[in-house]
N, C-alpha and C positions, 0 to 999 in steps of 0.2 A: 529471198523467197524461201518458203518452207520446202525442204526435200521430202516429198510425200512417199509413203509406202505404196509403190505401184506394182500391181500384179502383172507380170508379163508371161508370155508363153513358156519361157524356161522355168519360171517359178511354178507354174502349174504342172509342168513335167516333173519337177522335183517332188511335188506333193505325192505323186504316184509311186515314188521310190521309198516312201516311208512305210513303217510297219502297218499303219492304218491310213491308207491313201484317201479313202472317202472322208474321214474325219479331217485330215490335213487340208483337203480341197475346200471343205466347208469353212474351216478356220481361216484359210487364206482369203476366201471371199469376204469374211467378216472384217478382217484386219487390213486388207489391202484394197486399193482402188484400181480401176482399169486405166490404161494409158491415156485414153481420151479425157477421162476425168482428172488425171494427173496434170493435164495441160491447162486446166481451168485457171489456176492462179497466175500462170505466166501470161495467158491471154488477157486476164483481167488487168494485170500490170501494164501490158502493152497497148490495150485497146479500149479500156473502160472509159465511158464518158465521165464517170466520177473522178478518175485520175486526171483526165484532161481538164475538167472543171476546177480542180484544186490540186495542181501538181506539187505545191510546197508541202501539202499534208502528207503526200506519199513519198516524196524524195528522200532517199536514204533509209527508208523504213523497212522493217521485216514484215512481210505479208504472209499470212497463213491462209489456208483455203477457207472460203474463197473471198478474198478481199479484206480480211480482218487484219488490222495493224496490231501487232503485239510487240512486247519488249524483246529485244534481241539478247542473246547470250552475251555476258560480259567478255567472253573470250573473242568475240567478233572484232573487238577493237584492238587486240594485242598484235602489234606489228611483228613481233618475233614468231608468232604462230602463223601469220600470213606468209612470212618469208619461208618458214619451214614447209608449209603446204605448197608454195610455189616451187621450191627446189625439189620436193618429193615428186610433184607432178611432172616436172621437167625430166627428172631421172627415170621415172616410170615410162614416159613417152619415148625418151631416147632409147631405152631398152627394147621397146617394141618397134623401133625404127620409124616412129611417127613424128619425131621432132628433132630438129638440129638447133642447138642453142645459138641464137643470133642476138638476143638481148637478155639481160638479167633483170632481176627484181630492181625496181627503181630506187 
């Protein structure tokens, strides 16, 4: 699924720290979406009658807002990048004390 640009409270707070806070706030509203709107694509994938009616059409596909199947980036199939992301995520979470390695990348 597409990682959307979601405007959250901290993003809005950041807008007010810029030299032109009102302009930044307006631009953020133009280019970002609210969290509830950001959930639409996930909800579509999880609960849409369209997906239920034709699961093979959506299986393994890259879905953009809302419910559009688009071509994925060729890097999405590169195992070495997947392993690097996995290891980087583990290291980051270990550093925060949120993860203890019990299993490694398959």
